[in-house]
N, C-alpha and C positions, 0 to 999 in steps of 0.2 A: 624535600621539596614536595608540595602538595600537588594532587592530581588536578590538571586543568579542567575548568568547568565547560560544559557544552553550552553553546550560545542559546539554545532553547531554554536551558535551566536559568540562565541569566535573565533572559527576557521575561520568563514567567515570574521570577522573583521580583522584578521591577513592576510588572503588571499586577501583582498581588496587593500592592499598596493602594487602597481605594482613595486616599487623600491626595495622591500625587497627580498633577495634571498630565504628565507624560504617560503615567500608568493608565489613565482614562483613554488616552489615544491608543495605546497598545491593546487595550481590551476590546477595541472595535475590530481587530484583526481576527478572522475566523480560526486561524491556526492557534493563536494565543487563547482564544475562548475555549477551544477544544482541549488544550492542555490544562487550563484552569479547571475545567469540568472534570477531567480525568483525575486530577489531584485533589478534587473536592474543595477547592479554594472558593469557587462560586457554584451556584446551582442554576438550574434552568429558570428559576424565578427572577434571577438577576439579569436575564437577557430579554430583549424585545422579541415579539413574534417574528419579525423579519430576520433577526439574527438566528433564531431557532430554525426557521425555514432554510436559511443558508447553510447551517451546519448539517441539517438532515439531507439536503441536496448534495453537499460535498461528500458525506458519508456514503450515499448511494452511488455516486459516480466513482468513488475510489475503488469500488468492487470491479470496475470494468477497465480494460486496457485495450489499446488498438494493436493492429498487426505489427506495426513497426517495433513497438515495445516487446511484443512476443518474440519476434525474430532476434532482437538484440539480446534478450535475456536467455533464450534457449540456444543462441548461436546457430540459427538455421536460416536457410535462404527463403525467399518469397515462394519459390516453387515447392519446397518441402512443406511450408505452412499450408499452401494450397492443397497439397496431397493429403495432409492430415485432416483438413476440412472435408475434402471430397470423400475420403474413405470413412468418415464419421468418427475419427479418433478424437478430434477436438470440436466440441459444439461451439457455435458462434451465432451472433446476431448481426444482420446487415441492415443499416439505415442509410438510404441513398447509396452512395458508392463507398461508404466507410464500413469496415467490418470490425466488430467489437467482440472481445472474449471476456468471460468471467474468470477472475483470478482463481477462484476455488475449483473451476473445471480444469484449469491447467495443472493445479496442484494435484487433483485427483488422478489425472492422466500420468503425471510423473510418478506418483506413489504406486499406481497399479502396474507400471512398467519397470519398477525398481528391481534390479538384479544385484545380489550381493556377490561380488567377484573375489575369489581368493586365489592368489597366484599359486599357492602350494597345491591346491586341488587340480589345477590345470597342468602344472609342470612337474608335479611329484614333490615329495618331501625333501627338505634340505638334509644333506649328509654331514 
């Protein structure tokens, strides 16, 4: 039995046909446009200025996540996140009452605090 296809791959395959009416509709979706660009099925020349602006805006905003997402992904409480902000562990941007975090800053914090834990070193060697 063959491996099931991901829905994204199916949609991109349909959108790749420039003569199909349904494909033209699919190609209006920023997610599909992004995939078609990644796979080099279309180029930026095939998109309107508005579509390119939309893709650029989406790419920029994908770098940022809000506190709720940070708490869910790191499995921490709001108070712990506030402490990490207060002591400077995690940089942030505040716009109005909303706090935003750069994904790469969170990845950097996780990497810099990574500890390789080996049970044998802590409890001794197996006999």
